[in-house]
C-alpha angles and dihedrals in degrees: 000000000000092000091048093052089046094053091045093052090048092045095051090044092052093049092049089049092049092052092046092052092049092053090047088050093050089047092052090048094053096041106036112005095062116089134184125217127221091277092054097252117144119238134176124233114244117280093234088065092052092049092050093050106035110020097065090054091048091049090050091049091049091051091050092049088052097052092040091049094050096047094040095043090050090052097045094045088052090052094047093046093046091097090056090057090056089049093049091049089051092050090053091049089054094046087054090055102264103132094163093068118108133189097214092184112203126211138060121334111266136134094291091047091050090048092050094048091047089051090050091050091050091049091050092051091044091050093049091048094048090046090051091047093051092048091047091050090050094048092044091051090050092049094047091046094052098067089041092052089048093050091049090050093049092050092047090054092045089052095048091048112045090183093057116131102268094194093054088048092051094048092051093047090049090053094047090045093049090053090051091050092049091050092050093049090049091052091049091051091047088053095050091048092051091050090053089215098155138104118244118238138171110275131177110218093202092059089048092050092048090051092050091047091050094047095047097039093099090052089051093051091048090057095041091246123151110226115203125181126187141149145092134281110297110187118193140158125247146081112328094206095048093044088049091051090046092055093043092053092048096050093041092052091047090054100045095039094055142101115306089248139358093027125153135217121198120199115188132173129187148135122269118181105309095340139089110226129204117189124188114184128176141178120241146110123343112272128200119223088240093058093042088055090062100047095092092059117106114267094006110141114186112280097353144003097258123135115242133167089267102034096104113194096305096246100097100102090031089061089046089055094046093049090048092051091047086059091048092239139115135272116197124190115193124177112231117237091230094045135282133059139287115207119188122191115194117198132176112273 
């Protein structure tokens, strides 16, 4: 590229110089090389005299323009292409695995600066995505290893004690295995939602919300939670299966992460501007905005990552966030002043 630009600069300079010399030559011919005889007739001096007097100077000027154009063009092209060298260096650093490297191109804002800034933004998003994926992989490995380690411990105890209660062992293994299956299914659902491999269909969020409430009503009664649904028809487009899973996760989380007794869950649907809105709100403990901002991260369970009887696999809201992003819409989590959480999902109408 530098050589091409240099030759281009030199070529344009030579062409400009040649045109300028031709103009000067014509001017000289018209002003000084025309002579008149005694009768007033105009005659031109011989061409050999013109070539001897003007052509050597013109040739020297053209040689000077050629050398000056090549040298100057090479220097100018190098200065203009210097930002590309920094961008190329950054690309090689990234290909070597250094995602923290940034170009940070100084100077005025031009095309190269915009390209470098866009590249830095891309690197920042890529680094954040890779970091999130690594953290997710580490957490998933830990979560999957836990039930396997528990199963191994139970089997080792049973092997060491032949008179161990087999029924109790089977019950505990069944519980641990069920948890591992739930976690695996949640990971698969999360992966499918990330891939966006689904066909969009017409879905009424109000019907989906009613179905989720009916399905989880026994769980709400078991925990002493009042489950209320209301709202208008909220048509949207998307995957019925994924939107059903999204609503189920929201209502389930609202039930299990609630007050110990006499809690309430409100499920509302409606239309706002050009969007269908699903809102799930529950009573519960006081939550800080800092904590709420982390609840959609994988394996984040309230105030700490500790297994409880209601902790689930820690992917409920992470799946909700992924499904919402797969539909190119918004998920908003807001702590309630009286305690609990309000979650709003906005989908295209």
